[in-house]
C-alpha positions, 0 to 999 in steps of 0.5 A: 601500527600507525598505518593500521590505526589509520585504516581502522579510523577510515573504516569506522568513518565510512561505516558511520556515513553509510548508515547516516539517514538523510531525513528527520523522523517526526511522529504525528497524530492526524486525529484520534484515529490516525497516527503516523510517521513523517520523514522529512529530507534534511536537505530540502525544507519544501520538498514533495510529500508522498502519503503512503496508504497500506493494503488490506487487513490490520496493517500498520504504517510499516506494512506489518500485521500481527504475525507478518513482519516485513517492514516493506512500507517502512523501507519504501518510506525511508528509501524515498526520503533518502532520495529527497522526497518526504513521506508520511505513512500511517497505521490503519484505524483498526490497528489503533483499535486493536491496541486499545482492545476496542475494535469497531465491528462496523468499520466500512471501506469508506472509513479508510477513504475518510482517513486518507482524505483526513491525512491529505487535508491535514498536510494541505492545510499545513502548507509545508510541502510543494506538492503532495502525491498519494501512493496506495499499496494493494487495497490502498490503491483504490483508497488512494484513488478515491482520496486523491481526486481533486486534492492530490498532485499525483497518484501512484498505484502499487500492486493495485487491482483493476477489477472490483474486489469480487472479481479479484477474489473469484479469480483467485478462487478459480485458481486455488479452489475452483470447487467453491467458485459457484458458491462465491458467485452466489454470495457476491450477488447477494452482497452487491444488493447490500444484503447479507447471507449465511448460505455458504460452505463452512470452508468460506467462513473466514472470507464471508463471515457475517460480520465482514459482509457489510464491509465487502458490500461497501468495497464492491461498489467501487470499480478501480478502472472507473475511478482512476479515469476521474483523476486529472493528475499524473499517474504511475502504475507499478506491479511485479511479475511475482505478485501472488495476489494481484497479477500484472493484468490488473495493472494493464487494466488500469493503464488501459483505462487511463492511457496517459498514465505511466506503467512499470512492470518490475521483473521478479518483484512480489506483492510486498515489493521484494525481489523473488528469485525462486518459487512460490514457497520463497515468495510466501515466506518473504511476507515475514522476512524483514531482512529483505531489501526492496526491489531497487526499481520500485524506488527508482521508478517512483523517484523518477516519476515524482521528479 
């Protein structure tokens, strides 16, 4: 009986240690628009900070949207903080607006850059960390490039595009609905002139709704391969071979623009940093499967780069 009790005690003790988190969480309001979570490693009070910027849509600090919960950015933050790197992740401003029922219909791409700069400036002024890195995921990659210039100590692009957004969308349309390629080109030609149009097929309404066009016009103005050249800092570019939204060719374009940058192509990793062994159906379903673990190579690559 004593032996069995000892085994049980050891098992419980090991379980407690296995679940122990090596960081402390703190909720921080950067300003009236931006709230986020700071994870600080318990073992290092002057550690490096990684600011994580989410991708497109009303994405919250954890990487989730209303009907898609995968916790990918939460897993990323906790994984890094367990490796002695502090992290700050925040809700995009539209998330807070949706919660309050007061959505600003005039939000522009530049507003997301303003928010990222505000976060970066906040922590630089606090002087709590030895260095500050920017990690931009998907759309957040371009936002991060623009915010990091002359301010951050390093930049990491996660599944970030190398082409302008119109070129990326056209590539996707050519693959999935080529009958609409010419219509898309016509709309983008108008948007590049900072104008709007209603001359497009009803099937493209969700993409080119008149209320979205000013935001798209603003976004199109920025070319990632040009902007990444302006960063005088260490750069890491990461992409996965199972990414349905941003191909590995996009990462190659960024690397070619900045030869000194490091690049890591992770086999079987998808857009939200999960490992996908199967087909596109499994890949798509994973966007709403929070039980999945991140591909371990993404954490390993970022930790190695920062250290």
